[in-house]
C-alpha positions, 0 to 999 in steps of 0.5 A: 825233252822239249818237243816243239808243236808242229803243223801236224799237231795243229791239224790233228787238234783242229781236224784239218789237213796239214796242207790246209793248216800250212796255207792258213798260216801263210795267209793263202788266198785259197783258204777261207777267212773263217778257216784262217781265223780258226787256225791262227787263233789256235796257233796264237793260243798255243804260242806256235812258232813256225820252224824257219829252217824247215821252211827255208829248206822246203820252200827255198825261202828264208822268210826274212826281208831286208830293210835299208834306211838312212838312220833308225834313230830318225823318227820318220824311219823308226815309225816306218819300220814299226809299220813294216814289222806289223805286216811282216811278222803277221805274215811270218817274216822276220825283218833285218834292218840296216842303216846307211847313214846316208852314205853310198858305200854303206848302201852298196855293202848293206844291200849286197850283204842282205842279198847274200844272206838270202833275204826274200826281198828288199825294202829300201829308202835311198841314201842322200849320197847315192847317184849310181844305182847299178848295185840295185839294178843288178839285184833287181835283174837277178830277180830279187824283189825290191820295193822303194819307199819314201826316197824312190827310184823311177828307173827301176820298174817295181812297187813304190810308196811315197808321200805327197811331197809336193802338197806337203811342201806347198802347204808349209810354204803357203803357211809361211807366206800367209804369216807375212813372210816374203823372203823364204829360204829353202834348205833342201836335201841332196839334189838327186833324191826324188823327195828333193825335187818334189818338195822344191816344186811345192815350195816354188809353186806356193811362191808363184801362187802369191806372186813372190819371185823364186830366187835361186840364191835362197835355195841351198842343198845339203848333199849329205842329207843332214848327216854332216853337221858342218854342211847344215851349219854352213847353209844356215850361216849362208842365209844369216850372212845375206845382206837381205836376210830371209824372214823364214826358212822352209826345211825339206827333211826331218834331219835337216829340220833339227839340224837347222834349229840347232844351227840357229840356236848356235848362232843366237838367231832364234827370234826373228825367223819362222821355220816350217819343214818336214818332221815326224818328231814331237821334240821339235815342238819344244825347240826355239824357234818352234817348227810348224811341221809337215808330217808324213804317214810313216807307219802307213807307208811302212805297212804299205811297202811291206804288203807290196813286197810280200805280194811280190815275194809270194806271187806265183807268176811274174808281176808286170804291173806296178803301183806307186802309192802316194799317201797324204801328209798333214800339216801342224801349225805351231803358232 
């Protein structure tokens, strides 16, 4: 009959107390690094798995965290999830992932479902359609630890992780200007998202630096974040039908970048436009026109967000000071 290894078995084998082994497996701060290493190495050697049911009953925790993103297939979010999992699993937490497909109602349903499944905390990147945040405010007020990443919400006091959207957008726009472009269109995400205003500010500041007039008619918002193909195609078509056409487009998100390139190919306008935008996908390098890409440190953002959330979950006292971490982007020219 199968009999799983217990914490008592490890304690006996290593001549330690069960409480010391338990704390070491949890990464408790009161246990020395040397003792943690000995316990974790032995646990890995014997393929020890903690009993999640017993843990949840004893500690009133599920040892699971919920993750809400717009789309797992999005390269940025898949990389961020890898980062989240790398921290969560090392700390003994399971990860439950759900997708909103950038729809507000999906976000509401998914967050409430995860809360009812008794996750210990929630990592969330807001959907493009979300303008009413009451579902998140309610969960936060009820005591559920929440950490925002990438698309953050200023009105809820908690930890947040994002990238330097302003600088990334500035660098991309300045590259287009230095490449000889003077009439640069901006294909933006949903207007209410934090990343939208930050990236638009970077775009506008680059224009100002080079004494290029900011023209509102050259900015188009996609309220569905790129999930509605027709909306993206209409925005691109709008630029192409202008009497004085743009000579470049700065695109403000991963999904919009691929949608923009697909629309340009559909309308056979792939030779006379320079494109720069946010994208963590390597596929865009193979497309025509090629995309000079602002890349976010997605994996690191995921790791940081998970560390923040677990620190909230495991804090023995109410947390009153919160951090907004801003990680640097990189820019890859595709000349």
